[in-house]
C-alpha positions, 0 to 999 in steps of 0.5 A, spaced: 198 629 202 194 630 196 198 632 189 198 639 186 193 640 181 190 645 175 184 646 172 183 648 164 176 650 160 177 648 153 171 648 147 167 641 147 169 641 140 176 640 142 175 635 147 176 629 142 183 632 139 185 632 146 184 625 148 186 623 140 185 617 136 184 611 142 187 616 147 194 617 144 194 624 145 192 624 152 197 618 154 202 622 151 201 628 155 201 624 161 207 620 160 212 625 157 209 630 163 208 625 169 201 628 170 193 625 169 189 628 165 181 628 167 177 630 162 169 631 162 165 631 155 164 639 157 171 641 156 173 641 163 180 638 164 183 637 171 190 636 171 194 632 176 201 631 178 203 624 178 206 621 184 213 620 181 213 627 178 220 630 181 219 637 177 213 641 179 214 645 173 211 640 169 204 641 171 204 648 168 208 645 162 201 640 161 197 646 162 199 650 156 199 644 152 192 643 154 190 650 152 194 650 146 190 644 144 184 647 146 185 654 143 186 650 136 193 647 135 193 641 133 197 636 138 203 635 133 204 643 134 203 643 141 208 637 142 213 643 141 212 645 148 214 638 150 220 637 146 223 643 147 223 646 154 225 653 151 218 653 147 213 657 150 205 658 149 202 665 148 195 667 147 192 673 145 185 674 147 181 679 142 176 679 147 180 683 152 181 688 147 175 689 143 170 687 149 164 683 146 164 686 139 163 680 134 164 685 128 170 687 130 173 680 132 171 678 126 174 684 122 181 683 126 181 676 125 181 677 118 186 682 118 190 677 122 189 671 118 189 675 111 187 673 104 188 665 103 191 665 110 197 669 107 198 673 113 198 668 118 203 664 114 208 670 113 208 671 121 210 664 122 215 663 116 218 670 119 218 668 125 218 660 125 213 661 131 206 657 130 200 661 129 193 659 130 187 663 130 181 660 133 174 663 136 177 669 140 184 668 141 190 667 137 195 663 140 203 662 139 208 657 140 215 657 139 221 660 142 221 667 147 224 670 142 219 667 136 213 668 140 215 675 142 216 677 134 209 674 133 205 677 138 208 684 136 205 683 129 199 681 131 199 687 135 201 691 129 195 688 126 190 689 132 193 697 133 191 698 124 198 698 122 198 696 114 200 690 112 206 692 108 208 695 115 207 689 118 211 685 113 217 690 113 217 689 121 217 681 120 223 681 115 227 686 120 226 681 126 227 675 122 234 678 120 235 679 128 233 673 130 238 669 125 244 673 127 243 671 134 242 664 132 249 664 128 252 668 134 249 661 139 252 657 134 259 661 133 260 661 141 261 654 142 267 653 137 271 659 139 273 655 145 
């Protein structure tokens, strides 16, 4: 019986980063997620579940890690997906919104990144999610709530909201997320 597999295409210039120095990044993904990565120089990656793997969902997790690295995340950041099962990878493809209009995509990427990276950094700081703008995509890694808040902020920018409106939303969301985390910490102590 053949093992389940998945196929991912990443940009050629990201292949070396996915493999890592002396193959360390590739090995780390293979060992921790019980998969085998078959990577070619053109950016085609086949992910095969190893014989010893007991959890087929590891294949999906490996796909997310490979895609995240392919979409511009450093391997150390993509490793959040491996270390914490509650972390998710989300991606916004700006071509879906703007078609192939390079000028619109470039303009929106500039708004998402902000002057000297300020807007992207603020989204990261206020949501605690990691955000990368690469090519025609915006990648997000964080808990579901963090990623959702970051995605909403990016969507507001795409929709044309002024930056101060987005920052106000993020401040409010940060307060909500902190309250949720506090409530989670307090519940076990009440027992």
